[in-house]
C-alpha positions in Angstrom: 10.8 -116.0 -56.3 9.7 -118.7 -54.2 9.9 -122.7 -55.4 8.1 -125.0 -57.2 7.7 -127.7 -55.1 4.5 -130.2 -54.9 1.4 -128.1 -53.5 2.5 -125.1 -54.2 -0.1 -122.6 -55.6 0.7 -121.5 -59.7 -0.6 -119.4 -62.1 -0.9 -120.4 -65.8 0.6 -118.0 -67.4 -0.2 -118.6 -71.9 -3.2 -121.5 -73.0 -6.8 -121.2 -73.1 -5.8 -121.3 -69.0 -4.3 -118.9 -68.6 -4.7 -116.5 -65.5 -6.7 -119.3 -63.8 -4.3 -121.2 -60.5 -3.5 -124.2 -60.4 -1.8 -126.4 -57.6 1.9 -128.5 -58.6 1.6 -132.2 -58.2 5.2 -133.1 -59.5 8.5 -131.1 -60.9 8.6 -134.1 -63.9 12.6 -131.9 -64.5 14.1 -128.6 -64.8 11.5 -128.2 -67.2 7.8 -129.0 -66.7 5.8 -129.6 -63.5 2.6 -132.1 -63.6 0.0 -129.8 -62.2 -3.9 -129.7 -61.4 -6.3 -127.2 -61.0 -8.4 -129.8 -60.0 -11.1 -129.2 -63.1 -14.7 -129.2 -60.4 -12.8 -126.3 -59.4 -11.1 -124.4 -62.2 -10.9 -125.6 -64.7 -7.4 -126.7 -65.6 -6.8 -130.9 -66.3 -4.6 -132.4 -65.1 -1.4 -132.2 -67.6 2.6 -131.7 -67.9 2.8 -127.7 -68.2 6.3 -125.7 -69.0 8.4 -124.2 -66.1 8.1 -120.9 -68.0 4.4 -121.1 -68.8 3.2 -120.9 -65.1 4.2 -118.3 -62.7 3.9 -119.4 -58.7 2.0 -117.9 -56.2 3.6 -117.7 -52.2 0.1 -119.3 -51.0 0.6 -124.0 -51.6 -1.5 -126.4 -49.6 -0.3 -130.0 -48.2 -0.4 -132.5 -50.8 1.6 -135.8 -51.7 3.6 -135.6 -54.4 1.1 -137.7 -58.0 -1.6 -136.7 -55.2 -5.5 -137.5 -56.9 -7.9 -134.5 -57.8 -9.5 -135.3 -55.4 -7.3 -134.9 -52.9 -6.5 -131.9 -53.7 -9.9 -130.7 -53.5 -9.7 -131.7 -50.3 -6.7 -129.8 -49.4 -7.8 -126.6 -50.5 -11.4 -126.8 -48.8 -9.2 -127.8 -45.2 -6.9 -124.7 -46.5 -9.8 -123.0 -47.0 -9.0 -121.6 -50.9 -11.0 -122.9 -52.9 -12.1 -119.1 -53.3 -8.7 -118.3 -53.7 -8.7 -120.5 -56.1 -11.4 -119.3 -58.3 -10.9 -116.2 -58.4 -9.0 -115.9 -62.1 -6.0 -113.0 -62.3 -5.3 -111.5 -65.3 -2.1 -112.4 -67.4 
């Protein structure tokens, strides 16, 4: 199991965005993390999610804690992971 840390790419497991990928911006506490898609890339809005509702992948991008959506989009472009982020997974 990979750890939850800033820059880790995850898949949302529940809710209306289930199956879409997101990037962890910050871990709030042992139960919640702040994530974003960003919306222009995957459609996942910046929000707090329960850690039990996301599953970490092996992929990650280099971002600072609390990065803006634009910073995340640029980091995904640099890492050539934009296409990977757009592909959905059936939860």
